[in-house]
N, C-alpha and C positions, 0 to 999 in steps of 0.2 A: 822664509823669504830670503832670497839671495841679497847680500849686502852690496848691491851694485847699482841701486837706484831704479831698477826696473819695477813696474807695477805688478806686484803679486802679494801674497799674504802668508806670514809664518803660520804653520800649523800649530794649533793649541791642543792640549790634552793628550800629547803623545806619551808613549810608555817611557818610563824612566830607563836611562841607559842607552836609548837609541842614539846612534851616532850619525844617522843618515842625513840629518838636517843641520849638522854643526857647521857654522860659518866663521870665517875669520875676517876681521876688518883692520886695514883695508883688504879688499878681496884680491886673491892671487889671479883669479880668472872668473868669468861669468858663470853663474850656476842657474839651473832651472829651478824656478820657484814652484811651490805647491799651493793651490788654491784652498782656502778654508771657508766653506760655506757658512754664513752666519745664520744663527737660529736662536730662538728663545730657549731659555733653560740655564744650565749651570756649565761653566767652563772651568777646567782645571789646567794647570801648567806645572810640569815637573822640571827641575833643574837639569836633569840628564838628557832632556829632549831638545835642548835649545842650543843656540850658537853663542859665540863670544865675539868681541871686537876689541881691538887695541886703540885706545884714544891717545891723541897727541896732548891735548889740554895745554892751556897757557902755563908759562913757567912761574915758579915761585922761588923766592930766595929771601935773604936776610933784609934786603931793601924793600920798603913798602912802595907801592905805586903812588903816584901823585896825580890828583884829579883837579880839573878846573871847575867841574860842575857835577852834581849828583842829584838824581831825580827818582821819585817813587811813582810808578804808574797807577793812576786811579781808575782808568777804564781801558778796555781793549782798543786797538787801532794800529795802523802801520807806523813803523819807526820813523820814516821821513816826516810824516805829518806831525808826529809827537815832537821831534826835534825842532821843526819850524815854529811850532807853537811855543816852545820853551826857550829857544836860542834867538837872540836878536841879531840875526844874520840872514844872508841870502840862501836860496835853494842850492846854488852852486857851491857855496861854502860848506853847507851841511853835507852835500855829496862828497866833497873833498875830505871832510872829517871821517866819513864812512870808508871811503876807498883808502885812506891813509892809515887805517887801523887805530883810530883814536876813540872809537865808540865801543863800550862794553855793555853787555846785557847779562846781569847776574854773574859778573866776573869774567865773561867770555867775549872775545872780540867778535863783532858782527859787522859785516860790510854791505849786506843787502838792504837797500832803501825800503823795500816792501816787506821787511821782516815784521811779522805780526807780534805785537806786544799784548800782554795780558795784565789784568789787575795785580798789583803787588810786585811786578817785575821791577828790578833796580837798574836804572840806566845811568852810566857814568861816562864822562868825557875825560880822557886821559890828557895830562899835560904833554906827554910824549907818545909817539906811536908805539904800540905794543906789537913786537915782532919776535918770532922765535929764532934763536941762533944767530942774531946779529952780532957782528964783531964789536967787541967792547961792551956788550950788554952786561950789566952788573948782576943780573939774575941767572941762576943756574937751573937748568931743567931737572925736574925729578925723573926717576925712572918711569918708563911707560908701564901702564897697567893693562890687564886684559879683563874686561868685565863680561860676565855671563849674562846673556839675555834669558830671563826666566819665562817671559811671556811677551807676545806682541800680536796685536791685531790692528785694524784701521784706526782705532781710537786711543790705544794705550801701548806703552812699552814698559816692562818691568825688568830691573836689573838686580843682580846679586851683589850688593855693595860690600866690598871688603872692609874689615876693620882698619881704621887709620885714614880713611878717605872721607872728606867732607861731602855732605849731600849737595850743598851750595856753598859758593865761596864765602870767605870771611875777610875782614880787613887785613889779616896777616897772611892769608894763604888763598891762592886762586885755584889750585888744583882741586877738582871736585867732580862728583858723579855727573852733575848737570853739564859740565864742559865736555865730558866724554860722550854723553848721549846726544848733545847738541851737534857735535862733529859727525856722529853717525847718521842722525836724521837729516842734517843739512844736505848730505849727499843724495838724499831722496826728495829734496824740496820741502822738508817739514822741519819742525822744531819741537823740543819738549816743553811742556808747561808744568810747573811745580805744583803738585797736589799735597805733598806732605814731606817731612824730613825725618831722618833718624840720626842720632848722635854720631859724630866722627868716629868714636871708638867702638860703636856698635856695628855689627855686620848684618847682612840679610836683605830682605825684600824692600825695594824702593821703586815706587811706581810714578810714572809721568804720563800726563795726557798728551795727545798728539794734535789736538785742535782746540781752538779757543772756546768754542761753544761748550764742549764737554767739560773743559776746565772750569768755566764759569758756573755751570750747573752743579758740579761736584763741590767746588769751594764754598758755595753758598750754604750747602747743607751736608758737609762732609760727614759729620757724626751720624746723620740719618742714613746715608747711603752705605757707610761702612758697617759690616756685620761682625767681623772678627778681626782682632789685632792680637796675634799670638807671638810670644817671645819665649826663649829658653834662657835661664839665668843660672850661672854657677855661683853659689854664695858660700861664705865662710860659716862653718858650723851647721846646725840643724834647727829647723823651725820647731817651735814648741808644739804647734798643731800642724799636721801633715797636709791639711787643706784649709784654706780660709780666704777672707777678703779683708783688705786694708783700705780704710776710708779716712782721709785726712784732707787738710787744706794746705796748699803750697804757696809759699812766698819766696821772693828773691831779695837778697841783701845787696849792699852797695858793692860787694866784691864779686857779684854775679854767681853767688852760691845759692842754690835753692834749698829751702828747709821746710820741714813738715810742721804744721801747727793745727790746733783745733779751733783757731780763729776763723769764723765763717767769712771774713772779709777777704781771705785768700781764695785761690782757685781750687775748687773741689776736685779731688783725684780719687779714682776708684780702681783698685788693682786686685785681681783674683789670682790665687796661686795653688798649685798642687805639687807636692814633693814627689818626684818620680824615681830618683835614685839618691842614695846616701852612702857615705863612708865615714871614717873616723873624723875627717877634717872638713869635708865639703858636702854640699847638697846640690842636686840639679833640680830646678823648679821649672814647671811649665806655667807660664804667666799669660793671662789675658787682661787687657785693660779696657775700661769703659770710656776713659778720657785720655787724651793724648797730651798731657802737660810736659813741659820741659823737664828732662831728667827724672820723670815721675817714678819709674821702677827703681832706679838707683837710690833715690832719696828715701822712698818709703821702706825699702829693705834695709837701708842703713839705720833708719829710725827704729826698725824692728830688732836691731842688734845683730843683723846678719848681712853686712855689705856685700855687694857683688865683687868677686875677686878681681884684682887688678885695678880697682877703682880708687886711686890715690886721692882724687878730688873729694870723695865722700868716705874717707877714713878706712879704706881697706888696708889690711896689714900683710896680705898674702897675694902673690901673683904667679900661680903655678902655670898659667897659660901663656904668660908673656904678653898679654893683651887684656882688655876688658872682657869679662865673662858674660856678655850679653849678646844675644842673636835674635834678630827679627825673623821668625820662622814662617809666618803665614799672615796674609792679608786677604780678606774676603769682602767684596762690596758688590752692590747692585749697579748695573749699567743705568745711568739716568734716563736714557732714551728707550732702550729695549726692555728693561726690567730684568734681564738675565743676571744671574749671580756669577761673578768671576772670582775664582779662587787661585791665588798665586802662592806657591810655597818654596822655601829654601831649606835644604837638608841641614841637620845639625852638624856643625863642624866636627871633624874627627877628633880634634884635640879635646873637645868637651866630653866626648864619649870615653876618651882615653883615661880620664881621671877616675873613672868608675869601673 
């Protein structure tokens, strides 16, 4: 699909390496889109067959933003109606907040009064207007990133998130994948809806819904619709067994560190692994998870005595990649309306292969 807001659809399942449909955002010029007829069955997407876009994203810096109000959305609806229900003020004042760049959704400025909210969205009212490049602004913009679109159709968009970029904003940092995808989709009159997250330090497949109905259906039964969650992990040393399953319960301490325990009051975590390559210092594991707990793979491999390389948070002593050695390589799920199975993949980073 050309990234110029015209109605058409990105082709899925194209051959890896095809450059015919690569796109840049913002577009240099209008491009002809290609229709992708929908049908039941299995869809695949390859990283080499898709485009990329450069996001602006709101700035981040040493100074934290200051908010006058923060809300969690409990049910879907339009932004204007939500703010009128929450704020003790007039419709005109709410519209002024929106046009003045005071309102943020999941860390990104939104000005449209009919912007559709979904359950669990975070709505914040800034004490000051959030604008990019204003004179005297204390915040410094980070460098622009270019995100690859791994897959897109009428209902979903999947990006190849680089290591070091948040999935969604945090209290300390607003630059995130959601902000980039929001900017891209807003140009086409749409918005992304958050289905899942991967750690800031992890690279790979990150998928957003493009309408609130699909989002609501998937969020209610995410684990039932998702068929495969595959990762590749570079670890210190060698696993005693070349293939196995790790089952434990995870808890989080007051310092926000997750730890593994056999206490069933924690969250059950199930991780399967296969060692695919080894050398004297490191192993490359293909990992699939049945549960998507916070830091699950990192914690369980650390408890097994083989932390993911570059993971200082969980006691790794080596960092040969200059980053966390964890990559989300595949996500497969069933479309909640059509039943078709959608498979989105991201290739193994060259630096991972280079160790072996």
